[in-house]
Residue frames as a rotation matrix with the C-alpha (Angstrom) as fourth column:
MET 1
-0.207 0.662 0.721 33.12
-0.919 0.122 -0.376 -17.28
-0.337 -0.740 0.583 -23.24
ASN 2
-0.981 -0.179 0.079 32.61
-0.151 0.948 0.278 -21.03
-0.124 0.261 -0.957 -23.28
PRO 3
-0.568 0.806 -0.170 29.30
-0.089 0.145 0.985 -22.57
0.818 0.575 -0.010 -24.45
THR 4
-0.193 0.499 -0.845 28.17
0.894 0.443 0.057 -23.44
0.403 -0.745 -0.532 -20.90
THR 5
-0.628 -0.095 -0.773 28.70
0.526 -0.783 -0.331 -19.88
-0.574 -0.615 0.542 -19.66
ARG 6
-0.948 0.289 -0.131 27.02
-0.291 -0.629 0.721 -18.47
0.126 0.722 0.681 -22.79
ALA 7
-0.376 0.847 -0.375 23.97
0.337 0.502 0.796 -20.73
0.863 0.173 -0.475 -22.20
ARG 8
-0.265 0.230 -0.936 23.77
0.961 -0.017 -0.276 -19.67
-0.080 -0.973 -0.217 -18.54
HIS 9
-0.839 -0.087 -0.538 23.84
0.107 -0.994 -0.007 -15.99
-0.534 -0.064 0.843 -19.55
ALA 10
-0.808 0.580 -0.102 21.15
-0.212 -0.126 0.969 -16.61
0.550 0.805 0.225 -22.17
ARG 11
-0.216 0.739 -0.638 18.88
0.766 0.533 0.358 -18.29
0.605 -0.412 -0.681 -19.57
ARG 12
-0.428 0.012 -0.904 19.33
0.755 -0.545 -0.365 -15.36
-0.498 -0.838 0.224 -17.17
ALA 13
-0.963 0.069 -0.261 18.55
-0.192 -0.855 0.482 -12.88
-0.189 0.514 0.836 -19.96
ARG 14
-0.548 0.814 -0.194 15.34
0.142 0.319 0.937 -14.81
0.824 0.486 -0.290 -20.80
ARG 15
-0.163 0.477 -0.864 14.29
0.972 0.225 -0.059 -14.78
0.166 -0.850 -0.501 -17.12
ARG 16
-0.691 -0.136 -0.710 14.88
0.371 -0.910 -0.186 -11.03
-0.621 -0.392 0.679 -16.90
ARG 17
-0.910 0.406 -0.087 12.81
-0.279 -0.443 0.852 -10.44
0.307 0.799 0.516 -20.05
THR 18
-0.282 0.831 -0.480 10.01
0.551 0.550 0.628 -12.57
0.785 -0.088 -0.613 -18.59
ALA 19
-0.306 0.115 -0.945 10.19
0.906 -0.271 -0.326 -10.59
-0.294 -0.956 -0.021 -15.34
ALA 20
-0.929 -0.067 -0.364 9.97
-0.022 -0.972 0.234 -7.34
-0.369 0.226 0.901 -17.30
VAL 21
-0.670 0.739 -0.072 6.84
-0.007 0.090 0.996 -8.59
0.743 0.667 -0.055 -19.07
VAL 22
-0.082 0.649 -0.757 5.16
0.898 0.377 0.226 -9.44
0.432 -0.661 -0.614 -15.77
LEU 23
-0.373 -0.114 -0.921 6.12
0.712 -0.672 -0.205 -6.15
-0.595 -0.732 0.332 -14.15
GLY 24
-0.985 -0.045 -0.165 5.22
-0.070 -0.772 0.632 -4.22
-0.156 0.634 0.758 -17.27
GLY 25
-0.280 0.958 0.059 1.67
-0.316 -0.034 -0.948 -5.44
-0.906 -0.284 0.312 -17.05
LEU 26
-0.511 0.042 -0.859 1.80
-0.860 -0.027 0.510 -6.99
-0.002 0.999 0.050 -20.52
LEU 27
-0.951 0.239 -0.196 0.20
0.232 0.971 0.059 -10.19
0.205 0.011 -0.979 -19.29
ALA 28
-0.048 0.991 0.123 -3.54
0.048 -0.121 0.992 -10.55
0.998 0.053 -0.042 -18.91
PRO 29
0.145 0.122 0.982 -4.73
-0.904 -0.388 0.181 -9.79
0.403 -0.913 0.054 -15.36
LEU 30
-0.777 -0.577 -0.251 -3.39
-0.404 0.763 -0.505 -12.41
0.483 -0.291 -0.826 -13.05
PRO 31
-0.103 0.786 -0.610 -5.67
0.343 0.603 0.720 -14.95
0.933 -0.135 -0.332 -11.38
ALA 32
0.336 0.292 0.895 -7.30
-0.701 -0.557 0.445 -14.06
0.629 -0.777 0.018 -8.11
VAL 33
-0.021 -0.140 -0.990 -6.96
0.477 0.869 -0.133 -15.81
0.879 -0.475 0.049 -5.54
ALA 34
0.850 -0.464 -0.250 19.29
-0.516 -0.641 -0.568 -13.89
0.103 0.612 -0.784 10.12
SER 35
0.408 -0.341 0.847 21.00
-0.418 0.755 0.505 -16.20
-0.812 -0.560 0.166 9.50
THR 36
-0.439 -0.587 -0.681 22.74
-0.894 0.210 0.395 -18.70
-0.089 0.782 -0.617 7.28
LEU 37
0.407 0.529 -0.745 21.86
-0.615 0.761 0.205 -22.06
0.675 0.375 0.635 5.87
ALA 38
0.849 -0.099 0.520 22.34
-0.367 0.598 0.713 -25.07
-0.381 -0.796 0.471 8.08
PRO 39
-0.151 -0.980 -0.131 25.83
-0.862 0.066 0.502 -26.49
-0.483 0.188 -0.855 7.83
THR 40
0.000 0.062 -0.998 26.41
-0.773 0.633 0.039 -29.31
0.634 0.772 0.048 5.39
GLY 41
-0.615 -0.205 -0.761 25.45
0.114 0.932 -0.343 -32.59
0.780 -0.298 -0.551 6.95
ALA 42
-0.851 0.363 0.379 23.06
-0.498 -0.331 -0.802 -30.99
-0.166 -0.871 0.462 9.44
ARG 43
-0.721 0.668 0.184 19.87
0.653 0.744 -0.143 -32.91
-0.232 0.017 -0.973 10.12
ALA 44
-0.606 0.590 0.533 16.75
0.157 -0.568 0.808 -31.48
0.780 0.573 0.252 8.53
ALA 45
-0.872 0.391 0.295 14.36
-0.450 -0.401 -0.798 -29.67
-0.193 -0.829 0.525 10.84
PRO 46
-0.569 0.742 0.354 10.93
0.615 0.670 -0.415 -31.24
-0.545 -0.018 -0.838 11.31
GLU 47
-0.577 0.451 0.681 8.25
0.579 -0.362 0.731 -30.07
0.576 0.816 -0.053 8.88
PRO 48
-0.971 0.238 -0.036 6.51
-0.147 -0.706 -0.693 -26.96
-0.190 -0.667 0.720 10.29
LYS 49
-0.238 0.963 0.129 2.76
0.545 0.242 -0.803 -26.79
-0.804 -0.120 -0.582 10.70
PRO 50
-0.409 0.136 0.902 1.11
0.877 -0.214 0.430 -25.73
0.252 0.967 -0.032 7.43
GLY 51
0.387 0.667 0.637 0.11
0.559 -0.719 0.413 -22.08
0.733 0.197 -0.651 7.18
THR 52
0.804 -0.148 -0.575 2.57
0.487 -0.390 0.781 -20.64
-0.340 -0.909 -0.242 9.68
LEU 53
0.766 -0.616 -0.183 5.49
-0.641 -0.753 -0.151 -18.23
-0.044 0.233 -0.972 9.62
ALA 54
0.034 -0.757 0.653 7.66
-0.430 0.578 0.693 -21.26
-0.902 -0.305 -0.306 10.33
THR 55
0.480 0.203 0.854 6.52
0.609 0.623 -0.491 -22.63
-0.631 0.755 0.175 6.97
VAL 56
0.991 -0.112 0.070 7.61
-0.031 -0.714 -0.699 -19.43
0.128 0.691 -0.711 5.21
ARG 57
0.392 -0.902 0.184 11.00
-0.848 -0.276 0.452 -19.57
-0.357 -0.333 -0.873 6.91
ALA 58
0.108 -0.345 0.932 11.44
-0.029 0.936 0.350 -23.26
-0.994 -0.065 0.091 6.11
VAL 59
0.591 0.196 0.783 10.70
0.699 0.359 -0.618 -22.86
-0.402 0.913 0.075 2.40
THR 60
0.930 -0.240 0.279 12.83
-0.018 -0.788 -0.616 -19.72
0.368 0.567 -0.737 2.01
ALA 61
0.723 -0.687 0.073 15.87
-0.122 -0.023 0.992 -20.65
-0.680 -0.726 -0.100 4.13
LYS 62
0.223 -0.678 0.700 17.77
0.827 0.512 0.233 -21.88
-0.517 0.527 0.675 1.09
TYR 63
0.597 0.095 0.796 17.45
0.665 -0.614 -0.426 -18.41
0.448 0.784 -0.430 -0.48
HIS 64
0.753 -0.513 -0.413 19.98
0.041 -0.590 0.807 -16.92
-0.657 -0.624 -0.423 1.92
ASP 65
-0.466 -0.838 0.284 22.22
0.327 0.136 0.935 -17.95
-0.822 0.529 0.210 -0.97
VAL 66
0.053 0.493 -0.868 21.25
-0.612 -0.671 -0.418 -15.67
-0.789 0.554 0.266 -3.89
ALA 67
-0.742 -0.377 -0.555 22.54
-0.671 0.430 0.604 -18.31
0.010 0.820 -0.572 -6.32
ALA 68
-0.837 0.513 0.190 19.82
0.437 0.836 -0.332 -20.68
-0.329 -0.195 -0.924 -5.02
ALA 69
0.026 0.857 -0.515 17.19
0.053 -0.516 -0.855 -18.00
-0.998 -0.005 -0.059 -5.71
GLU 70
-0.143 -0.147 -0.979 18.51
-0.890 -0.414 0.193 -17.49
-0.434 0.898 -0.072 -9.23
ALA 71
-0.972 -0.223 -0.074 18.54
-0.234 0.894 0.381 -21.25
-0.019 0.388 -0.922 -9.80
ASP 72
-0.500 0.864 0.061 14.82
0.717 0.452 -0.531 -21.24
-0.486 -0.222 -0.845 -8.89
ASP 73
-0.254 0.333 0.908 14.12
0.878 -0.313 0.361 -18.52
0.405 0.889 -0.213 -11.49
TYR 74
0.663 0.340 -0.667 14.14
0.595 -0.780 0.194 -15.46
-0.455 -0.525 -0.719 -9.22
VAL 75
-0.095 -0.669 0.737 15.57
0.896 -0.381 -0.230 -12.42
0.434 0.638 0.636 -10.99
PRO 76
-0.546 -0.123 -0.829 16.42
0.598 -0.750 -0.282 -8.93
-0.587 -0.650 0.483 -9.66
VAL 77
-0.013 0.634 0.773 13.77
0.927 -0.282 0.247 -6.40
0.375 0.720 -0.584 -10.71
SER 78
0.904 0.275 0.326 14.65
0.160 -0.927 0.339 -3.37
0.396 -0.254 -0.883 -8.59
ASP 79
-0.322 -0.898 0.299 17.46
-0.075 -0.291 -0.954 -1.47
0.944 -0.329 0.027 -7.02
CYS 80
-0.692 0.070 -0.718 17.36
0.706 0.271 -0.654 -1.25
0.149 -0.960 -0.237 -3.23
VAL 81
0.023 0.822 0.569 13.97
0.341 -0.541 0.769 0.35
0.940 0.176 -0.292 -2.45
GLU 82
-0.577 -0.260 -0.774 14.03
0.817 -0.191 -0.545 2.85
-0.007 -0.947 0.322 0.41
SER 83
0.182 0.632 0.754 11.82
0.358 -0.756 0.548 5.65
0.916 0.170 -0.363 1.73
PRO 84
-0.358 -0.270 0.894 11.69
-0.641 -0.625 -0.445 7.83
0.679 -0.733 0.050 4.84
ALA 85
0.611 0.681 0.404 9.67
-0.775 0.411 0.480 4.94
0.161 -0.607 0.779 6.38
GLY 86
0.206 -0.600 0.773 12.62
-0.397 0.671 0.626 2.55
-0.894 -0.436 -0.100 5.99
ALA 87
-0.549 -0.488 -0.678 13.75
-0.822 0.168 0.544 0.05
-0.151 0.856 -0.494 3.39
MET 88
0.754 0.646 0.119 12.27
-0.581 0.741 -0.336 -2.88
-0.305 0.184 0.934 1.49
GLY 89
-0.076 -0.871 0.486 15.50
-0.139 0.492 0.859 -3.89
-0.987 -0.003 -0.159 -0.19
VAL 90
-0.671 -0.235 -0.703 16.26
-0.729 0.036 0.683 -5.34
-0.136 0.971 -0.195 -3.60
HIS 91
0.321 0.877 0.359 13.31
-0.649 0.479 -0.591 -7.25
-0.689 -0.043 0.723 -5.05
TYR 92
-0.892 -0.423 -0.163 13.98
-0.423 0.649 0.632 -10.61
-0.162 0.633 -0.757 -6.72
MET 93
0.074 0.997 -0.015 10.88
-0.862 0.057 -0.504 -11.81
-0.502 0.050 0.863 -8.56
ASN 94
-0.818 -0.102 0.566 9.91
0.157 0.907 0.390 -15.25
-0.553 0.408 -0.726 -9.81
PRO 95
-0.739 0.531 -0.414 7.65
-0.673 -0.563 0.479 -14.41
0.021 0.633 0.774 -12.80
ALA 96
-0.517 0.566 -0.642 5.81
0.043 0.766 0.641 -17.74
0.855 0.304 -0.420 -12.73
ARG 97
-0.545 0.297 -0.784 5.01
0.836 0.262 -0.482 -17.35
0.063 -0.918 -0.391 -9.04
ALA 98
-0.836 0.245 -0.492 3.88
-0.093 -0.945 -0.313 -13.73
-0.541 -0.215 0.813 -9.55
ALA 99
-0.621 0.599 -0.506 1.48
-0.710 -0.157 0.686 -14.92
0.331 0.785 0.523 -12.25
ALA 100
-0.565 0.371 -0.737 0.13
0.287 0.926 0.246 -17.85
0.774 -0.073 -0.629 -10.20
SER 101
0.622 0.779 0.079 -2.40
0.059 -0.148 0.987 -18.05
0.781 -0.609 -0.138 -7.40
ILE 102
0.115 -0.561 0.820 -1.01
-0.883 -0.436 -0.174 -17.05
0.455 -0.704 -0.545 -4.01
ASP 103
0.665 -0.037 -0.746 0.74
0.231 0.960 0.158 -19.94
0.710 -0.277 0.647 -2.29
LEU 104
0.923 -0.277 0.268 2.29
-0.363 -0.387 0.848 -19.48
-0.131 -0.880 -0.457 1.17
ARG 105
0.515 -0.738 0.436 5.08
0.326 0.639 0.696 -21.88
-0.793 -0.216 0.570 0.20
LYS 106
-0.100 -0.513 0.853 5.92
0.990 0.031 0.135 -19.96
-0.096 0.858 0.505 -3.01
PRO 107
0.291 0.201 -0.936 6.40
0.312 -0.944 -0.105 -16.21
-0.904 -0.261 -0.337 -2.50
ALA 108
0.867 0.096 0.489 6.52
0.498 -0.209 -0.842 -14.13
0.021 0.973 -0.229 -5.69
PHE 109
0.531 -0.682 0.503 9.35
-0.264 -0.698 -0.666 -11.93
0.805 0.221 -0.551 -4.40
LEU 110
0.402 -0.540 -0.740 12.39
0.908 0.340 0.244 -12.30
0.120 -0.770 0.627 -2.18
LEU 111
0.920 -0.061 0.387 13.70
-0.089 -0.995 0.055 -9.18
0.382 -0.085 -0.920 -0.45
TYR 112
0.321 -0.900 -0.295 17.46
0.920 0.371 -0.128 -8.70
0.225 -0.230 0.947 -0.09
LEU 113
0.981 -0.124 -0.149 19.44
-0.065 -0.934 0.352 -5.96
-0.183 -0.336 -0.924 1.61
PRO 114
0.467 -0.884 0.025 22.93
0.190 0.072 -0.979 -5.08
0.864 0.462 0.201 0.41
VAL 115
0.947 -0.247 0.204 25.29
-0.254 -0.192 0.948 -5.54
-0.195 -0.950 -0.245 3.38
GLU 116
0.185 -0.980 0.074 29.05
-0.500 -0.029 0.866 -5.20
-0.846 -0.197 -0.495 2.99
GLY 117
-0.484 -0.426 -0.764 28.97
-0.855 0.048 0.516 -6.13
-0.183 0.903 -0.388 -0.69
GLU 118
-0.973 0.228 -0.041 26.70
0.219 0.963 0.154 -9.14
0.075 0.141 -0.987 -0.20
LEU 119
-0.302 0.941 0.156 22.94
-0.608 -0.316 0.728 -9.54
0.734 0.125 0.667 -0.44
ARG 120
-0.996 0.021 0.086 21.26
-0.062 0.525 -0.849 -10.63
-0.063 -0.851 -0.522 2.78
LEU 121
-0.417 0.902 -0.110 17.76
0.379 0.283 0.881 -12.15
0.826 0.326 -0.460 2.69
VAL 122
-0.979 0.077 0.188 15.47
-0.199 -0.541 -0.817 -10.06
0.039 -0.838 0.545 4.91
GLY 123
-0.334 0.924 0.187 11.95
-0.320 0.075 -0.944 -11.03
-0.887 -0.375 0.271 3.87
VAL 124
-0.776 0.222 0.590 9.47
0.607 0.518 0.603 -12.08
-0.172 0.826 -0.537 1.22
GLU 125
-0.603 0.655 -0.456 6.61
-0.579 -0.752 -0.315 -10.45
-0.550 0.074 0.832 -0.62
TYR 126
-0.468 0.593 0.656 3.40
0.687 0.711 -0.153 -12.02
-0.557 0.379 -0.739 -1.84
PHE 127
-0.810 0.077 -0.581 1.70
-0.383 -0.820 0.425 -10.43
-0.443 0.567 0.694 -4.85
GLN 128
-0.315 0.726 0.611 -1.64
0.804 0.546 -0.235 -10.52
-0.504 0.418 -0.756 -6.62
ALA 129
-0.968 0.083 0.238 -2.82
0.098 -0.746 0.659 -8.36
0.233 0.661 0.713 -9.51
ASP 130
-0.537 0.839 -0.088 -6.19
-0.338 -0.310 -0.889 -6.70
-0.773 -0.448 0.450 -8.91
ARG 131
-0.391 0.428 0.815 -8.79
0.661 0.747 -0.075 -8.65
-0.641 0.509 -0.575 -10.85
ASP 132
0.559 0.729 0.396 -10.62
0.806 -0.363 -0.468 -5.59
-0.197 0.581 -0.790 -12.22
GLN 133
-0.412 -0.839 0.356 -7.60
0.879 -0.468 -0.087 -3.22
0.239 0.277 0.930 -12.27
ASP 134
0.302 0.624 0.721 -9.68
0.235 -0.781 0.578 -0.65
0.924 -0.005 -0.383 -10.34
LEU 135
-0.745 -0.667 0.017 -8.15
0.196 -0.243 -0.950 1.33
0.638 -0.704 0.312 -7.47
ALA 136
-0.444 0.645 0.622 -11.63
-0.767 -0.632 0.107 2.21
0.462 -0.430 0.776 -6.18
THR 137
0.690 0.724 -0.024 -12.70
-0.623 0.611 0.489 -1.32
0.368 -0.322 0.872 -5.27
ASP 138
-0.465 -0.862 0.202 -11.12
-0.857 0.381 -0.348 -3.98
0.223 -0.335 -0.915 -3.10
ASP 139
0.503 0.807 0.311 -13.60
-0.850 0.526 0.010 -6.83
-0.155 -0.269 0.950 -3.30
ASP 140
0.844 -0.261 -0.468 -10.83
0.034 0.898 -0.439 -9.23
0.535 0.355 0.767 -4.29
ARG 141
0.216 -0.783 0.583 -8.36
-0.885 -0.409 -0.221 -8.26
0.412 -0.468 -0.782 -1.54
PRO 142
0.324 -0.152 -0.934 -6.43
0.119 0.986 -0.120 -11.39
0.939 -0.072 0.338 -0.53
SER 143
0.539 -0.271 0.797 -5.22
-0.838 -0.266 0.476 -12.30
0.083 -0.925 -0.370 2.93
LEU 144
0.334 -0.540 -0.773 -2.54
0.068 0.832 -0.551 -14.64
0.940 0.132 0.315 4.17
LEU 145
-0.535 -0.569 -0.624 -1.43
0.603 0.260 -0.754 -15.67
0.592 -0.780 0.204 7.64
GLY 146
0.102 0.716 -0.691 -4.43
0.984 -0.174 -0.035 -13.77
-0.145 -0.676 -0.722 9.03
HIS 147
-0.290 -0.261 -0.921 -3.36
0.211 -0.956 0.204 -10.45
-0.934 -0.135 0.332 7.45
GLU 148
0.780 0.575 0.246 -4.99
0.413 -0.178 -0.893 -8.59
-0.470 0.798 -0.376 4.58
PHE 149
-0.130 -0.803 0.582 -2.74
0.991 -0.086 0.103 -7.50
-0.033 0.590 0.806 1.72
ASP 150
-0.333 -0.056 -0.941 -1.92
0.131 -0.991 0.012 -3.81
-0.934 -0.119 0.338 1.19
GLY 151
-0.997 -0.018 0.073 -3.66
0.075 -0.202 0.977 -2.20
-0.003 0.979 0.202 -1.78
PRO 152
0.561 -0.291 0.775 -5.08
0.819 0.331 -0.468 -1.99
-0.121 0.898 0.424 -4.24
MET 153
0.270 -0.576 -0.772 -2.20
-0.008 -0.803 0.596 0.19
-0.963 -0.154 -0.221 -5.40
PRO 154
0.828 -0.026 -0.560 -0.97
-0.549 -0.232 -0.803 1.40
-0.109 0.972 -0.207 -8.77
GLY 155
0.800 -0.599 0.031 1.76
0.574 0.749 -0.331 -0.57
0.175 0.282 0.943 -10.45
HIS 156
0.562 -0.684 -0.465 5.32
0.134 -0.480 0.867 0.40
-0.816 -0.549 -0.178 -9.60
GLY 157
-0.661 -0.747 -0.069 6.28
0.073 -0.155 0.985 1.29
-0.747 0.646 0.157 -13.16
THR 158
-0.408 0.479 -0.777 4.87
-0.867 -0.469 0.166 2.13
-0.285 0.742 0.607 -16.55
GLY 159
-0.088 0.497 -0.863 2.21
-0.735 0.553 0.393 -0.41
0.672 0.669 0.316 -17.48
ALA 160
-0.936 -0.246 -0.252 2.57
-0.020 0.752 -0.659 -2.41
0.351 -0.612 -0.708 -14.25
PRO 161
-0.206 0.961 -0.185 -0.78
0.370 0.252 0.894 -3.73
0.906 0.116 -0.407 -12.98
VAL 162
0.048 0.392 0.919 -2.88
-0.867 -0.441 0.234 -2.43
0.497 -0.807 0.318 -10.11
HIS 163
-0.081 -0.210 -0.974 -2.14
0.100 0.971 -0.217 -4.97
0.992 -0.115 -0.057 -7.40
TYR 164
0.877 0.204 0.435 -2.09
-0.435 -0.046 0.899 -6.07
0.203 -0.978 0.048 -3.78
ASP 165
0.038 -0.859 -0.510 1.01
-0.057 0.508 -0.859 -7.13
0.998 0.062 -0.030 -1.88
LEU 166
0.966 0.177 0.186 2.01
-0.203 0.082 0.976 -8.39
0.158 -0.981 0.115 1.53
HIS 167
0.019 -1.000 0.012 5.53
-0.519 -0.020 -0.854 -8.04
0.854 0.010 -0.520 2.91
VAL 168
0.975 0.180 -0.133 6.63
0.005 0.577 0.817 -10.58
0.224 -0.797 0.561 5.51
TRP 169
0.302 -0.901 0.311 9.84
-0.807 -0.415 -0.420 -9.75
0.507 -0.124 -0.853 7.39
THR 170
0.946 0.171 -0.274 10.80
-0.066 0.934 0.352 -13.35
0.316 -0.314 0.895 8.04
TRP 171
0.415 -0.879 -0.236 14.56
0.830 0.472 -0.296 -12.82
0.372 -0.073 0.926 8.26
ALA 172
-0.721 -0.600 0.348 14.91
0.368 -0.756 -0.541 -9.31
0.587 -0.262 0.766 9.75
HIS 173
-0.318 0.606 -0.729 13.17
0.875 -0.109 -0.472 -7.84
-0.365 -0.788 -0.496 12.78
ASN 174
-0.480 0.266 0.836 10.79
0.387 -0.791 0.474 -5.01
0.787 0.551 0.277 11.87
PRO 175
-0.937 0.089 -0.337 9.88
0.294 -0.314 -0.903 -2.70
-0.186 -0.945 0.268 14.78
ASP 176
-0.601 0.762 -0.241 6.74
-0.791 -0.610 0.043 -1.67
-0.115 0.216 0.970 12.86
GLY 177
0.285 0.726 0.625 5.56
-0.602 0.644 -0.473 -5.29
-0.746 -0.241 0.621 12.68
MET 178
-0.354 -0.433 0.829 6.10
0.163 0.844 0.511 -8.51
-0.921 0.316 -0.228 10.78
PHE 179
-0.015 0.484 0.875 3.75
0.945 0.292 -0.145 -7.41
-0.326 0.825 -0.462 7.96
ALA 180
0.426 0.117 -0.897 4.59
0.052 -0.993 -0.105 -3.69
-0.903 -0.002 -0.429 7.60
GLU 181
0.980 0.018 0.198 5.37
0.198 -0.021 -0.980 -2.46
-0.013 1.000 -0.024 4.11
PHE 182
0.363 -0.897 0.253 8.72
-0.272 -0.361 -0.892 -0.83
0.891 0.255 -0.375 4.99
ASN 183
0.594 -0.273 -0.756 11.24
0.752 0.522 0.403 -1.79
0.285 -0.808 0.516 7.66
PRO 184
0.884 -0.209 0.419 12.56
-0.252 -0.966 0.052 1.27
0.394 -0.151 -0.907 9.57
ALA 185
0.684 -0.668 0.293 15.40
-0.151 0.264 0.953 -0.82
-0.714 -0.696 0.080 11.04
LEU 186
0.134 -0.606 0.784 16.90
0.818 0.514 0.258 -1.25
-0.559 0.607 0.565 7.56
ALA 187
0.565 -0.030 -0.825 18.57
-0.359 -0.909 -0.213 1.16
-0.743 0.417 -0.524 5.14
CYS 188
0.918 -0.240 0.315 20.00
0.392 0.446 -0.804 0.75
0.053 0.862 0.504 1.68
């Protein structure tokens, strides 16, 4: 393995360890708060109005290419998540974004569905740890795009924090709605 490849593997390993720390709840409670890319040489689309689904699509379009997501520090943190209600897909998390205040332009997770050996971007997930880590209260429930987050819910693994999340099916139609937790039209 050449030094460049070895360095790339070391960076990916560090990102995965950081992701594990965030998901493992080892950090202090976090602050409150279908298609392809355009062809090369295509003119850029006009800037969407702030705070719209068009904004989410515009800032995540480049992540149809998983390599672009990895270059922006997103790392895979789950297998393909599925239930009788449908699928969520494979979660790629950006640890810094998961630990930061919610920002429409910077989702904490990207959701990919394995299709014919490739990963296809189907949506995004916004995340916020519950300030008091108490399932009985929801006085810090966030909202985005006019929709309240789901939760509070227990962490999805040993030591993971009580949290809120909001799924947004920006790149795959969801018959249960744009903000439903699972997508019944998808399967792993």
